[in-house]
C-alpha positions in Angstrom: -39.2 -28.4 17.4 -36.3 -26.2 15.5 -35.3 -23.0 16.9 -36.7 -20.8 13.8 -40.4 -22.8 15.2 -39.3 -22.1 19.0 -38.9 -18.2 19.3 -42.4 -18.4 16.7 -44.2 -20.3 19.7 -42.5 -18.4 22.4 -44.1 -15.2 20.1 -47.8 -16.3 19.1 -50.3 -14.8 21.6 -52.9 -17.3 23.1 -55.6 -16.0 20.3 -59.6 -16.6 21.1 -61.2 -15.3 17.8 -63.4 -16.0 14.6 -62.4 -18.0 11.6 -63.1 -17.0 8.0 -65.7 -20.0 7.8 -68.1 -18.7 10.7 -66.9 -20.8 14.3 -65.0 -19.2 17.0 -62.2 -21.1 19.0 -58.4 -20.6 19.7 -56.1 -20.0 16.9 -53.7 -23.3 16.7 -50.7 -20.9 14.9 -50.1 -17.8 14.1 -51.4 -18.2 10.1 -55.0 -19.2 12.5 -54.4 -15.8 14.7 -53.4 -13.7 11.6 -57.0 -14.9 9.7 -59.8 -14.0 12.7 -58.2 -9.9 12.1 -59.2 -7.0 14.1 -61.7 -8.5 17.1 -59.7 -11.2 17.2 -58.5 -11.2 21.5 -55.3 -12.3 23.0 -56.3 -14.3 26.0 -52.9 -14.4 27.8 -51.9 -9.8 27.5 -55.7 -10.0 29.3 -55.4 -12.4 31.9 -51.7 -11.2 32.6 -53.4 -7.5 32.7 -55.7 -8.7 34.7 -54.2 -10.4 37.2 -51.4 -7.8 37.3 -53.4 -4.8 38.2 -55.6 -7.1 40.3 -52.7 -7.5 42.2 -52.0 -4.2 42.6 -55.0 -3.0 43.9 -54.6 -5.8 46.4 -51.3 -4.5 47.7 -52.5 -1.4 48.2 -55.6 -1.8 49.7 -54.3 -4.0 52.3 -51.4 -1.8 52.9 -53.6 1.1 53.1 -56.2 -1.0 55.6 -53.0 -1.8 58.1 -51.4 1.6 57.2 -49.5 2.4 61.1 -48.4 6.1 62.4 -45.7 4.0 64.1 -42.8 2.6 62.8 -44.0 0.7 59.4 -43.5 -2.3 58.7 -41.3 -3.7 55.2 -44.3 -3.8 52.9 -46.2 -0.6 54.2 -42.4 1.0 54.1 -42.1 0.1 50.3 -45.4 1.9 49.1 -45.2 4.5 51.2 -41.9 5.7 49.5 -43.3 4.7 46.0 -46.4 7.1 46.7 -43.6 9.5 47.9 -41.8 8.9 44.7 -44.7 9.4 42.3 -45.8 12.8 44.6 -42.7 14.0 43.9 -43.0 13.3 40.2 -46.4 15.0 39.9 -45.5 18.5 41.7 -42.3 18.8 39.5 -43.5 18.0 36.1 -47.7 19.3 36.5 -48.7 22.5 37.1 -51.9 22.4 36.6 -54.9 21.5 39.6 -56.6 18.0 39.1 -56.5 15.0 41.6 -56.9 12.5 39.3 -53.9 12.8 38.0 -51.2 11.5 40.9 -53.1 8.5 41.2 -53.2 7.6 37.7 -49.5 7.8 37.5 -49.1 5.6 40.4 -51.7 3.2 39.2 -49.6 3.4 35.7 -46.0 3.3 37.0 -47.1 0.4 39.4 -49.5 -1.4 36.7 -47.1 -1.4 34.0 -44.5 -2.2 36.5 -45.5 -5.1 37.5 -46.7 -6.6 33.9 -42.7 -5.9 32.5 -42.0 -7.8 36.1 -43.4 -11.3 33.9 -40.0 -10.7 31.7 -37.9 -12.5 34.4 -40.1 -15.2 35.3 -38.0 -17.8 33.2 -39.5 -17.8 29.1 -40.2 -21.8 29.3 -42.2 -22.2 33.0 -45.1 -20.8 32.1 -45.3 -21.5 28.4 -44.0 -25.2 29.2 -46.9 -25.3 32.3 -49.6 -24.5 30.0 -49.1 -26.7 27.1 -48.7 -29.3 29.8 -52.5 -28.5 31.5 -53.1 -28.5 28.1 -52.3 -31.6 27.2 -53.4 -33.0 30.1 -57.0 -31.9 30.7 -57.5 -31.1 26.5 -55.7 -33.3 24.9 -54.3 -30.4 23.1 -50.8 -30.6 22.1 -48.2 -28.8 23.9 -46.6 -27.2 20.2 -50.4 -26.1 19.7 -50.7 -23.9 23.3 -49.8 -20.9 23.4 -49.2 -18.7 25.9 -47.3 -15.1 26.3 -46.1 -13.9 30.2 -45.3 -10.0 29.0 -48.7 -8.1 28.3 -46.1 -5.0 27.3 -44.9 -6.9 24.5 -48.0 -7.4 23.3 -48.6 -3.6 21.1 -52.4 -4.2 21.5 -51.5 -3.8 25.7 -49.4 -0.5 25.1 -52.0 0.9 22.2 -54.3 0.1 25.2 -52.3 2.6 27.6 -51.5 5.2 25.2 -54.6 5.5 23.5 -56.2 6.0 27.0 -53.9 8.7 28.4 -54.3 10.6 24.5 -58.0 10.0 24.6 -58.1 12.1 28.8 -55.4 14.7 27.1 -57.5 16.0 24.7 -60.9 15.6 27.4 -58.6 18.1 29.6 -57.3 20.3 26.6 -60.9 20.7 25.4 -62.9 21.4 28.6 -59.7 23.6 30.2 -59.3 26.0 26.7 -62.2 25.1 25.1 -63.0 24.7 21.8 -61.3 27.6 19.5 -58.3 27.5 22.1 -57.9 24.0 21.8 -58.0 24.2 17.7 -56.3 27.3 17.6 -53.3 25.6 19.2 -53.2 23.4 16.1 -53.6 26.2 13.8 -52.2 29.4 14.8 -48.5 27.8 16.7 -46.3 27.7 15.4 -46.6 30.1 12.3 -48.3 33.2 12.4 -48.6 36.8 10.9 -51.0 40.6 11.6 -51.2 39.8 7.5 -54.6 38.5 8.0 -53.9 36.9 4.3 -50.3 35.2 5.1 -51.9 33.8 8.2 -54.7 32.1 6.3 -51.9 30.6 4.4 -50.2 29.5 8.0 -53.7 28.3 8.6 -53.2 24.8 6.9 -49.4 24.4 7.2 -49.3 24.9 11.3 -52.4 22.6 11.3 -50.6 19.8 9.5 -47.4 19.8 11.9 -49.2 20.1 14.8 -51.9 17.6 14.3 -48.6 14.5 12.9 -47.3 16.4 16.5 -50.9 15.0 18.5 -50.8 11.8 16.5 -47.2 11.2 18.0 -47.5 11.7 21.5 -49.6 8.2 21.8 -47.3 6.5 19.3 -44.1 7.2 21.2 -45.7 6.6 24.4 -46.7 2.9 23.2 -44.1 1.7 21.2 -41.4 2.6 23.0 -42.6 0.5 26.3 -43.3 -2.2 23.3 -40.0 -2.0 21.5 -38.1 -2.2 24.4 -39.2 -4.6 25.9 -39.9 -6.9 22.6 -36.8 -6.8 22.2 -35.9 -7.9 26.2 -37.8 -10.9 25.5 -36.0 -11.6 22.6 -33.1 -11.8 23.9 -34.4 -14.6 27.1 -35.6 -16.3 24.0 -32.5 -16.7 22.4 -30.2 -17.3 25.3 -32.3 -19.9 26.1 -31.4 -21.3 22.9 -28.7 -22.0 24.1 -29.3 -24.7 26.7 -29.8 -26.8 24.0 -26.9 -26.9 22.2 -24.4 -28.1 25.3 -23.2 -28.0 28.5 -20.6 -25.8 27.6 -23.1 -22.9 25.6 -25.6 -24.0 28.6 -23.6 -22.7 31.1 -22.7 -19.6 29.4 -26.0 -18.8 28.5 -27.1 -19.2 31.8 -24.5 -16.5 32.9 -26.0 -14.4 29.9 -29.4 -15.4 31.6 -28.7 -13.6 35.2 -26.9 -11.4 33.5 -29.4 -9.6 31.2 -31.6 -10.2 34.1 -29.6 -8.1 36.1 -29.6 -5.3 33.8 -32.8 -5.7 32.5 -34.6 -5.0 36.4 -32.8 -1.4 35.6 -34.9 -1.4 32.0 -38.1 -2.3 33.3 -38.1 0.1 35.8 -36.8 2.4 33.6 -39.8 2.1 30.6 -42.4 1.9 33.3 -41.7 5.1 34.5 -40.5 6.8 31.5 -44.8 5.7 30.8 -45.7 7.7 34.0 -43.7 10.6 33.5 -44.7 11.1 29.4 -48.2 10.8 30.8 -47.9 13.7 33.7 -46.4 16.0 30.7 -49.0 15.3 28.5 -51.6 16.2 30.8 -49.7 19.4 32.1 -49.9 20.4 28.3 -53.6 19.5 28.6 -54.3 21.3 31.0 -52.2 24.8 30.2 -54.2 27.6 29.4 -52.1 30.4 27.1 -52.1 33.6 29.3 -53.8 35.2 26.5 -56.9 33.0 26.6 
């Protein structure tokens, strides 16, 4: 592969969908994946998302079943520390009463962290293994076998999570404030007047401003995570290209990869924390009822 082909290969999802002629199958390149349209499925994103989610549930269930009141083991101590960390953040940012918020925050933090953590696996390891399996058992050309292993570098995954949070926020906004209270938030702020004519003028202006602000919440939540993780993955790919030049650039690339991986641990943790914190804040906004309401 050329450098350009190598980058494109590593940034192309394993896609299943409907071809223009009507038959269903896997795309052999990015152009075919594009023709499949909106209903195409990124199989690798689904697979790694589900796998990391199941791993999270298995670990926490295992710890919960074997928890002891005595001196905890290393794994139990780690899980208890994470639960306490999330609980502290929920208590500090969420002023309402909803037993679902803390478990949701814990799930999002752990799940997003695990998906981000996949970025620390060497960029060629799993895609090369997938290419070998595809060629050995299915006769596929290795460069036609795609496998992106970081679900959070796929906007479909980050938008899916952010839209789920957005729908929950909308549901609790209407539940806590009623339809009238929710619409009042969108139309009576930030500009208001006791003059009914002037207030009628302000209503569409307020609606445009508040509606844009409302839509910005899921957009910022998803794009922040996607953008940071995509950029981190791209840097790993560019560093990997250095191994094919010479032993000098390869050695330099190895040092760069180690340094970036160490720094990236902070990034993947921070992005999981930001996603969790913003979710808690948005849920708190949904549960906040003005005193005059």
